[in-house]
PLY file of the C-alpha trace (Angstrom):
ply
format ascii 1.0
element vertex 210
property float x
property float y
property float z
element edge 209
property int vertex1
property int vertex2
end_header
0.00 0.00 0.00
1.30 3.43 -0.88
0.27 6.08 1.59
1.53 9.63 1.94
4.03 9.84 4.83
1.86 12.29 6.77
-1.06 9.82 6.65
0.88 6.65 7.43
0.73 7.01 11.20
-2.99 7.76 11.11
-3.70 4.77 8.87
-1.70 2.33 10.98
-3.45 3.59 14.09
-6.83 3.21 12.41
-6.03 -0.39 11.46
-4.94 -1.20 15.02
-8.11 0.34 16.42
-10.30 -1.59 14.00
-8.62 -4.85 15.02
-9.03 -3.93 18.67
-12.72 -3.07 18.40
-13.54 -6.12 16.25
-11.46 -8.84 17.89
-10.17 -7.57 21.24
-6.76 -6.45 22.51
-5.19 -9.91 22.31
-5.80 -9.95 18.54
-3.67 -6.86 17.87
-0.03 -7.39 16.88
2.52 -5.53 14.79
2.36 -8.39 12.29
-1.42 -8.13 11.84
-1.36 -4.34 11.65
1.45 -4.40 9.08
-0.25 -7.10 7.04
-3.51 -5.16 6.91
-1.52 -2.11 5.84
0.20 -4.11 3.12
3.76 -3.89 4.41
6.25 -5.62 6.70
6.41 -5.04 10.44
9.25 -2.60 9.76
6.60 -0.10 8.63
5.16 -0.09 12.14
8.52 0.20 13.90
9.84 2.87 11.54
6.72 4.96 12.12
6.26 4.50 15.87
9.73 3.47 17.03
8.37 0.61 19.12
5.25 -1.37 19.93
4.72 1.05 22.81
4.55 3.89 20.31
1.72 2.23 18.42
-0.11 1.51 21.66
0.30 5.14 22.72
-1.18 6.30 19.42
-4.21 4.02 19.84
-4.72 5.20 23.41
-4.43 8.83 22.34
-7.08 8.30 19.67
-9.31 6.49 22.16
-9.17 9.38 24.58
-9.89 11.79 21.73
-13.07 9.84 21.02
-13.99 9.94 24.71
-13.36 13.68 24.86
-15.48 14.21 21.74
-18.26 12.25 23.42
-18.10 14.52 26.46
-17.89 17.66 24.34
-20.93 16.48 22.44
-23.08 16.91 25.56
-24.39 20.50 25.34
-24.09 22.73 28.37
-27.17 24.33 29.89
-27.92 26.67 32.77
-28.24 23.61 35.05
-24.72 22.28 35.66
-25.92 19.38 37.81
-28.22 18.16 35.03
-25.25 18.55 32.69
-23.15 16.37 35.01
-25.82 13.69 34.92
-25.86 13.79 31.11
-22.06 13.64 31.00
-22.13 10.66 33.34
-24.64 8.83 31.13
-22.56 9.59 28.03
-19.43 8.27 29.75
-21.07 4.98 30.72
-22.51 4.64 27.22
-19.03 5.12 25.73
-17.65 2.26 27.82
-20.60 0.07 26.89
-20.24 0.79 23.16
-16.43 0.47 23.07
-15.63 -2.23 25.66
-12.25 -3.30 24.25
-11.08 0.26 23.64
-12.25 1.34 27.11
-10.26 -1.40 28.81
-7.16 -0.52 26.79
-7.17 3.26 27.31
-7.53 2.72 31.05
-4.81 0.04 31.12
-7.18 -2.68 32.30
-6.16 -4.85 29.34
-2.73 -4.73 27.65
-2.77 -4.03 23.91
-0.61 -6.37 21.80
0.97 -7.57 25.04
2.17 -4.09 26.00
1.07 -3.15 29.53
1.16 0.59 30.19
2.52 1.83 33.51
4.07 4.83 35.24
3.77 8.12 33.36
2.02 6.34 30.49
-1.06 6.24 32.71
-1.27 10.04 32.69
-2.04 9.99 28.98
-5.49 11.30 28.14
-5.83 13.73 31.05
-7.25 16.34 28.67
-10.28 14.12 28.16
-11.39 15.21 31.64
-11.48 18.90 30.78
-15.21 18.84 30.02
-15.87 17.19 33.39
-13.75 19.69 35.29
-15.40 22.61 33.53
-18.89 21.38 34.34
-18.05 20.69 37.98
-16.48 24.16 38.23
-19.70 25.66 36.85
-21.66 23.84 39.54
-19.45 25.47 42.18
-19.75 28.92 40.61
-23.53 28.53 40.47
-23.58 27.75 44.19
-24.88 24.22 43.65
-21.72 22.66 45.08
-20.02 24.24 48.06
-18.00 21.61 49.92
-14.57 20.35 49.00
-12.78 21.30 45.80
-13.78 20.98 42.14
-10.87 18.62 41.46
-11.91 16.32 44.31
-15.52 16.21 43.12
-14.44 15.51 39.55
-12.14 12.69 40.65
-14.78 11.13 42.89
-17.33 11.13 40.10
-14.92 9.56 37.64
-13.91 6.85 40.12
-17.55 5.95 40.74
-18.43 5.84 37.04
-15.25 3.97 36.13
-16.15 1.32 38.69
-19.65 1.03 37.26
-18.35 0.61 33.69
-15.85 -2.07 34.69
-18.46 -3.94 36.72
-20.83 -3.88 33.77
-18.19 -5.01 31.28
-17.21 -7.87 33.58
-20.83 -9.06 33.70
-21.47 -8.33 37.36
-24.37 -5.96 36.80
-26.18 -8.49 34.66
-25.90 -11.08 37.41
-26.91 -8.87 40.35
-30.22 -7.37 41.44
-30.14 -3.69 40.56
-31.35 -0.86 42.83
-34.62 0.87 41.98
-32.88 4.11 41.01
-30.79 4.01 37.80
-27.15 3.53 38.74
-25.88 6.67 37.05
-28.56 8.77 38.72
-27.71 7.24 42.08
-24.01 7.97 41.71
-24.55 11.58 40.65
-27.24 12.06 43.31
-24.98 10.84 46.12
-21.96 12.79 44.94
-23.53 16.21 44.41
-25.34 16.07 47.73
-22.12 15.05 49.46
-20.48 18.12 47.91
-23.21 20.47 49.08
-26.14 20.46 46.66
-29.68 20.79 47.98
-31.49 17.40 47.71
-34.62 18.97 46.21
-32.57 20.81 43.58
-30.69 17.60 42.82
-33.95 15.74 42.19
-35.11 18.43 39.77
-31.79 18.37 37.90
-31.79 14.59 37.56
-35.36 14.68 36.27
-34.32 17.33 33.74
-31.39 15.19 32.61
-33.62 12.14 32.16
-36.01 14.12 29.94
-33.11 15.22 27.75
0 1
1 2
2 3
3 4
4 5
5 6
6 7
7 8
8 9
9 10
10 11
11 12
12 13
13 14
14 15
15 16
16 17
17 18
18 19
19 20
20 21
21 22
22 23
23 24
24 25
25 26
26 27
27 28
28 29
29 30
30 31
31 32
32 33
33 34
34 35
35 36
36 37
37 38
38 39
39 40
40 41
41 42
42 43
43 44
44 45
45 46
46 47
47 48
48 49
49 50
50 51
51 52
52 53
53 54
54 55
55 56
56 57
57 58
58 59
59 60
60 61
61 62
62 63
63 64
64 65
65 66
66 67
67 68
68 69
69 70
70 71
71 72
72 73
73 74
74 75
75 76
76 77
77 78
78 79
79 80
80 81
81 82
82 83
83 84
84 85
85 86
86 87
87 88
88 89
89 90
90 91
91 92
92 93
93 94
94 95
95 96
96 97
97 98
98 99
99 100
100 101
101 102
102 103
103 104
104 105
105 106
106 107
107 108
108 109
109 110
110 111
111 112
112 113
113 114
114 115
115 116
116 117
117 118
118 119
119 120
120 121
121 122
122 123
123 124
124 125
125 126
126 127
127 128
128 129
129 130
130 131
131 132
132 133
133 134
134 135
135 136
136 137
137 138
138 139
139 140
140 141
141 142
142 143
143 144
144 145
145 146
146 147
147 148
148 149
149 150
150 151
151 152
152 153
153 154
154 155
155 156
156 157
157 158
158 159
159 160
160 161
161 162
162 163
163 164
164 165
165 166
166 167
167 168
168 169
169 170
170 171
171 172
172 173
173 174
174 175
175 176
176 177
177 178
178 179
179 180
180 181
181 182
182 183
183 184
184 185
185 186
186 187
187 188
188 189
189 190
190 191
191 192
192 193
193 194
194 195
195 196
196 197
197 198
198 199
199 200
200 201
201 202
202 203
203 204
204 205
205 206
206 207
207 208
208 209
């Protein structure tokens, strides 16, 4: 395959992501990616320098998709309702891209490469939409306890746990609470950080209607 040099990296990454989404992380290898590209494995190593470089490119693209998902949730004058919509979009992303989700969060190694150390900081910009929405909730007086960063981190940890539990099959095997899980997580968190329970209920109802 002849591809312009500036597009080669993008094309190899696309091929790796397609293999990942279709067959899972264990199916991705430099050999398969190179073969689908129509070249030897040297094409992968010359472009990325190492297997880790290819993995990093896939992870970067995965977080870009996650960020685009978050940015696709329109902001309103109700930041708590916006948080609930962001939370639902996040869980939906994990449900729709289970293999990619596990890889970008280093739950599953891609092509045998397990990310660690500073590699785990990759994708931090994907949280910008969350931080901005939480900050708006503080500025609006809806949240008053703690710090925006703490609230953002707590919400992500709760949602991340829900996504992993669902992908592992636990939620399908357990009796679910009456309140939708995402609503329950957002409800508990915003009240813990100072929101009025009545206002929280209105915001969650608004988010459900949207």
